[in-house]
N, C-alpha and C positions, 0 to 999 in steps of 0.2 A: 584157558590159555596158560602155557607153562611160563615159569619165570624166565627161561632162556628166550622164549619167543618175545617176551615183553621188551627185553634189552636188545633184540636183534637189530633194530635200526640204528643203535647208538654208535657202532664203529664208523658210520657215515656221518651222523649228525654231530658228534662231538668234535671231530677235526674241523668241520666247517664252522661251527660256532667259535671254536678256539682261534681259527684264522681271522674271523671277523673281529674278535676282541683284540687280537694283536694289532691289526691294521688301525683300529680306533685308538689304541692307547700306547703303542710301542714307543712313539716319540717322547712320551713323558716318563717312560720307565728306564731304569738302568739296564744295561745290556745283560747283566747276570740274571735279572728278573725275567727278561724276555726269553733267554735261553732256558731257564728253569721251567717257565710256564709251558713252552713248546714241548720240552721233554716230558713234562708231567702229562700233557694231553696224549702224547704218543703212548706213554706207559698205561694210561687209563684205557686206551683202545686195546693194548696188549692184554690187560686183565679181562676185558669183556670178551675178547676173542678166545681166551682160554676157557671161559665159561661156555661159549658157543661150541667149541671143539669137544669139550667133555659131554655136553648135552647131545650133540650129534652122534657121538660114539655110543651113547646109551640108547637113544631113541631112533637112530637111523638118520633122521634129518630134523632140523628145526624149521617149522613153517610159520610164517607170519604174513597175513594178508593186511597190508597197510590200510588204515581207515576202516577196518572191519568188513571189507567187501569180500566176504567169503563166497566160495563157489556154491551154486545151486544146481543140483543134478550134474555136477562135473563141469559146469560152465560159469565163467565169471568175467567181469570187466575190470576187476581190481588189479592192483599191483602187488606182486608176491615176492617175498624173500624165501628162498629154499636153500637151507644151509646144511650141507653134508660135511663130512670130515675133510674132504679135499678143499672145499670152499672156505671153511673156517680155518683150515691149516694155511692156505695161501694168504688169507687176510692176516693171520697171526704172524706169518713170516714178514709180510709187508710192514706191520706195525713194529716188530722187533728191529728190523733193519732201519726203519725211520728213527726210532729212539736212539740207536747207536750212531746213525749218521748225524743226528742233531747233537749228540754228545761230542763227536769229533768237531762239529761246527762251533763249539764253544769259543774257539779262538779265530773264527773265520768271519770275513766280510764285515769288518768294522764299519759302522755308520750306515748300514742298510736299512735302519729304522723299521725292522720287523718284517719287511717284504719277503725276505728269504724264508723266514720261519713260517709265514703265512702260506707261501707257495708250497713248502714241504708238507704242511698239514692238508692243504687242498689235494695235493698229489696222493697222500695217504687216503683221503676220503674217496677219491676216484678209484684207487686200487681196491679198497674195501668193498665199495658198492659193486664193482665189476665182478668180484668173486662171490658175493652173497646173493645177488638178485637171481630170480627165476624167470625173468622177462627179457626177451631179446632186444626190445627197444630200450629198456633201461640199461642193458649191457652197453648199448651204443652211447647212451647219455653219459654213463660213468666213464666209458672209453674216451669220450671227448673231454670230460673234466680232467681225467688223467693226462691226456695229450696236451691240453692247454697249459696245465701247470708245468708239465715236463718241458714244453717248448719254451716257456718263460724262464725256467731254471737253466736250460741249455744255453740260452743267450743272456744269462744274467750279467755277465761282465760286458756291459754295453759299450765300454770304451775300447774294447778289443775287437778289431775287424774280423779276426778268425772266429771269435765267439759268435758274432752276428752271422757269418756264413754258415757255421755249424748249426746254429739255431734255425736259420732259414731252410737248410736242407732237411732238418728234422721236421719242421712245421709243414713244408710243402708235401713231402712224401707221406707223412702220417695223415695229413688232411685228405690227400687223394685216397688213401686206404679207407679213411672214414666215409668218404663219399660213396665208394663202392659198397661198403657195408650198409649204409643207409638205403641205397637203391635195393640191395638184397632184402632188407627188412620190409621195404614197401612191396616188393614182389611176393614175399612170403605172406604178408598180410592180405594182399589181393587174392592169393591162391587159397588161403586157409581161413581168413577172417579172424585170425588169432595172433597174439604177440607173446603170450606166455610160452616158455619152452615146452612144458608138459602138454599144454593145449595144442601146440603145433604138432607134437609127436602123435597125439591122439587123432588129430584131424587128418594127418597124412597116413596113418596106419590103415593098411588094407587097400590103399590106392596104388595104381600102377605108377611106376616112375615115368616122368615125362621131362621134356627139355626145360620147361619152366621151373620145375623143382630143382633141377641140377643148376640152372642159372642162378636161382636164388641162393642156393647153398654156396656156390663158388664166390658170388659177390660178397656175402657176409664173411666168408672165410678169408677173403683177401685182406680185409682190414685187420683181422686178428693175426694173420701171418706176416703182415708188414710190421706189426708191433713185435712179433716173435723173431723178426730178422732172419727168416729163412731165405736162402738164395732162390730167386734173384730180387727179393724184397729187402735185402739187408744193407744196401749201400749207405743209408743214412747213419747207421749205428756207430761206426768208427769215427766219423766226423763229429758226431754229437759227444761221444766220450772224450774226444781229444780236447774239447773246449769247455765242457760242463765242469762246474765245481766238483771237487772230490766227493762230497757227501751225495751229490746227485748221481755220480757214477756208481756209487754203492747200490742205490736203488735201481738204476737202469740194469746193471748186470746181475744183481742179486735177486730181483723179483719181477721187474716190469716186463722184461723180454720173455720170461717164463710164463707170465700171465697170458701172453698171446697164444702159447700152446694150450694153456688151460682153457681159454675161451674157445679155441678151435675144437678140442675134443668134447667140451661141455656141449657145444652147439650140436655136434654130430650125434652123440649118444642120447641126448634128451629130446631132440627135435627131429632130426633127419634119419636116424638109424632105421626106423620102420620102412623107409622107402628107398634108401641108397645102401647097397650092400657094403658090408665092412671091407670086403676085398678091394673094392674100388678106392675107398679112402686109404686103406693100407698102402696100396700101390702109390698113390699120390704123395702121402706123407713120407714113406720110406725113400722114394726117389729124391724128393726135395731134401730130406734129412741127410742122406748120404752125400749129396753134392755140397750141401752147406758145411758138413763136417770137414770135407776135403779142402774146400776153398778157404774156410776159416783157418785151418791148420797151416796151409801154405802161406797165407798172408801174415799170420802170426809169426812164423819162423823168420820172415824177411823184414820185420819191423825193428826200428831202433827207438821210435817214439814210444815211451813206456806205456802211456795210457792207451794208445792205439794198439799196441801189442796185446794188452790185456783185453781190449775190446774184440779183437779178432779171435782171441782165445774163447771169449764168450760165444761168438758166432759158431765156432767149431763145436763147442759143447752143446749148444742149443740143437745143432744137427744131430748129435748123439742122443739127446733127450727125445727128440722127435722120432728117431729111428727106433729107440727102445719102445716108446709108446705105440708105434705103428704095428706092434704085434697084436694089438687090439684084444689082449687078454689080461687077466689080473696080474700075473707075474711081470709082464713087460711094463704095464702101467705102474706097478709098485716100484720096479727098478728105476723108471723115469722119475717118479716122484721123490724117491730116495736120493737120486743123483742131483735133482734140483735143490733139495734141502742141503746136502753136503757141499755142493758147488757154491751155494750162496755164502757159506761160511768161508771157504778158501778164497774165492774170487773177491768177495767184499773186503776181506783182510788185505789182499794184495793191493786193491785200490786205495785203501786207507794208508798203507805204507808208501805207495807211490805219491800220495798227497803229502806225506811227511817230507819226502825227498824234494818235491816241487817247492814247498814253502821254506825248506832249509837252503836249497841251492839255486832256486830260481830257474830250474830247467827240469825236464823229464827226458832229456836225450841220453840214451844209454852210453853213447861215446863221450859226450861232454862230461858225464858224471863218473867217468872211469877212475876208480880208486878214491873218489872224494868221500864215499860213505864209510871209509874205514873207521872213522871216529864214532860212528853210530853202530856199535857192536850189537846192542840189543835189538835195534831195528833190523839190522842185517840178519840176525838169528831168526826173528819172526818171519822175515821175508823168505828165508830158506825153508822154514817149516811149512809155510803156506804153499810154496812152490811144490814141495814134496807131497803135500796133501792134494794138490791139483793133479799131480801125476798118478795118484791113487796108491800111495804107500800104505799098507796095512799098519794099524787098524783104523785109519781114517775112513769116514763113511763113503768117500768117493770110491774106494776100492770095493767095498761091499756092493754099492749101487751098480758099478760097472759090471761086476760078476753077475748080478741078478738080470740086468738088461740084456747082456750078450747071450746068456743062457736061454732066456725066453725066446730070442730070435733064432738061436741055433736049433732049438727044439722044433721050430717051424720050418726048418730046412734052409735058413739063411746062414750057412756056415761061415760066410764072410764077416759076420758081425763081430766076433772076437778080434779078428784082424783089424777091422776098421776102428773099433773102440781103442785097441791097444796103440795103433799108429797115431791116432789123433791125440791120445793122452801123452804119448812120448814126445811128439813134436811140440805141442803147446807148452807142456811143462818144461821141456828142454829149452825152449825160447825164454821162458821166465827164469829158469835157473841160470842160463847164460847171462841175462841182464843182471841178475843179482850178483853173480860172481864178478862181473866187470865193475859194478857200482860199489859193492861193499867189501870186496877182496882185492880189487885191482888186477885181476887175472887177465891174461891174454894181451897181445899187442894192441896198440891203438891204431885203427885203420886210418890211412892217410888219403884215401881216394873216395870220399863220400859222394853219393849220387846226388846231383843237384836237384833232381825231381823228387827226392825223398823228403818226407816230413821228418824233421829231426827232433822237435820238441823244445828247441831253444827259443821258439817264438811264444811259448806259453808264459802267461803272467802269473806270479804268485797270488795266493788268495788271502794272505795275511802277512803282516810285517813283524809278527811276534816271535818267530822261531828261527830267525836268521843266525842266532848264536845262543850259546848256553844250552840248558837241558830242554829236551822236547817235553811239552806239557803232557801230563798224564792223561788228560782228556783226549789227546790224539792217539795215544797208544792203547788205552783201555779197550776201545772197540775192537781193535785187531786181536787182542788176546781173547776176548769173549767170543768172537766169531770163530777163531780156530778151535776153541774148546767145544763150540757147538758142532763143528765139523767132525771132531773126534767123537763126540757123544753119539752121533748118528751111527758110527761104526761099532761102538762098544756097549751101547744100551739096547738090548734086543727089543724092549717094549716099543721103541720108536718105529722100527721097521714092521713089527707086528701090527701096530696101529695103522701104519700106512697101507699094509696089506688088506686089512679090513676096510679101510677107506676106499681102496681100489675096487674091491668087490661091489661096494655100494655105488661107487661112481659109474660102474658099468651096468648096474641094474636099472634099466629104463622103466620097467613095469612098476617096480617099487617106488621110484621117483614120482611117477605120475599118480600112483595110488595114494601116496602120502600127501602130495601137493594138492590134488583135486578132490580126494574123497576121505582124507584124514585116516587112512588105513595104517596099520603098523608098518614101519619102514625098515625093519631089520631084514637083511637078505639071508636066504637060507644057504647059499653057496658058501663053502668053507674058504677062509683066506688062504693064500698060497703059503707054502712052507718056505721060510727064508732063514738062512744061516750061512755062516762062513764055510767054505769048502777048501780042502787042501789045494786042489788044482787052482781055485780062484786066488788063493793067497800067493802061490808061487808065480802065477801069471802076473799078478799085480807087482810083485817084487821085481820080476823081469822087466816089466814096463818101466818101473822107476829107474832101474839100471840103464835101460835104453834112453830114458830122458837125460840122465847124466852124460851119456855118450853124445847125445845130440848137443847138449850144452858145451861139452868139450870141443866138438867139431866146430861149433859157432865161434868159440873163443880163439881157436887156432885155425881159422879158415885157410890161410895161405898154405899151411902144411897139408891140410885135407885136400886142397885143390890139386896139389902135386900128386897125391896118392890116388885121388878119385876124380881127376879132372874130366874124364870121359863121361862120368855119370852127370856131373854138373853141366857139362856142355850139352848133353842130350836134353836135360830137363829145363835148361834156361829159357828156351823159346816159349815153352808152355807157361812158365812162371811170368815172363814178360807180358804175355797176353792177358793173364789174370790180373796182373798189377795195373796194366793200362785201363782195364775196365773200371777200376776204382779211381776215376778221374777227378772226383770232387765237384764235377759239374752237375748241377741239379737236373738239367735237361736230359743228360744221359741216364740218370737214375729214374726219371719219369718214364723214359722209353723202356727200361728194363722192368719197371713195374707192370706195364702193359704186356710185356712178353711173359711175365710171370702169371698174370691173369689168364692168358691164352693157354699156357702150359698146364696150369691147374685145371682149367676147364677140360682140356684134352685128356688129362690123366683120370679125372673123376668121371667124365662123360664118355669115355672110350667105348663102353659096351653099347651105348645108344647109337654109335656110328656103325656098328658091326651088323 
């Protein structure tokens, strides 16, 4: 057994142990000690994940059969961790964001007696286990641990009614998704007698596709796509982001939502790809991804509640990630993974800076904050940089990732991909730039006709009393700077994208996954990684998209003038927008109904050939 395999369970075990120790002793410890301990635990997980990532890059995968229950003739009843570069990379991203979120939390939630820190560590344990396991039932278990901690963190401000509502919406919708997943796991076990991803793939190999297999796949996928917030499973996300503490929003948008996509593609490639054609899954994910990108961009553009605006931007970008990965080849998956990594830096930094505004001014309403952020020049500068990074301004990694993903789809005949990616980037970044210009520069007139049905952000409660005046604590600003440097590093350090390219090839190599997990065969894939580099056309397109985002921001700031010049366009588009907006009612019953609609749509898209 390799040294890496020996430490493989630690990214799950260490946070759980740390959470238990905090709950037992936090009341007796100074707050600084509690903060330091929680950050130290997260950093310890970061170090272990780095070791696992390096080992997976060298050996293909790190395989650890817990308790020594190794396979005999390719069969086993044991629980296995199968860690490739994508799994270790996702766990590493979760640990880094947790450490930065806890750093920001140094001034947060006074008097919580360690409960917040314990929940954050349990959240990290759930995310780590979800990415590292090679067993579908354990994925569900860690999915539930992640969901339970996230639910409690969403409703952490129990004295705030909006926090309770957002938490309930999160809990109910994600719990329903989990029930669908558990039913799918049960159907899969009844069909194959296996729970390991590799074992399921071997058991299904060579069998004809039938309705039962499709049903099992769709049911399991439902839970993962709810977490990924693809339309129409997405309604819970904006409500949760609006009320969750800022450090929790960093994890939600930076990594948790993306883990839903990771789980969906991991499930397909390792377990169901031998029996369900890639074209069927491509069709389903591409359709849902495109709709998600469009809906998220429209809702983002119309928001004035800063945290909701950023949440809808996340929904739009998740649609882009899904569309890129739906190419089902190494370039598209590489582009999606690169976009996830770069987006985590830009979007998490924006949430951190929105948290600074909330705790400074007691609101996240873009209109109420008009011009009040002029005193926070450094914060405003970081916000502008983060917004431009979100738009895909070179050399940020978002620009490179966008170019890779849209090229992969365009080469498969989806010529609309560059248009879709560019429009989504321009609209979402334009909305963020508009908000930043209003808040930190005081640009544009103040609207005097607010929509009474619109969530403004004035109802949000601050998370700490320590930054209402004076200088902003460095612990609040440091995470934003680190995150933006990370986003930049993705674009300027070619070794990062090369490593992701190698990881994508191995992620798609089902035979190598099963051979290494079940038979201890060498796990290096023979297929070459995709060639990834900046292109002149990609750079110019990214610059053009950034310019378009600035125009969108200007149009939003000076809407009355735009309406005079382009009133017919707005008049035509207004009814469609009103329909989309009314669907986001905030009523959990509506969201449940759309979840069932989504299950039916997913089943129809994946199982369509069975009906022909």
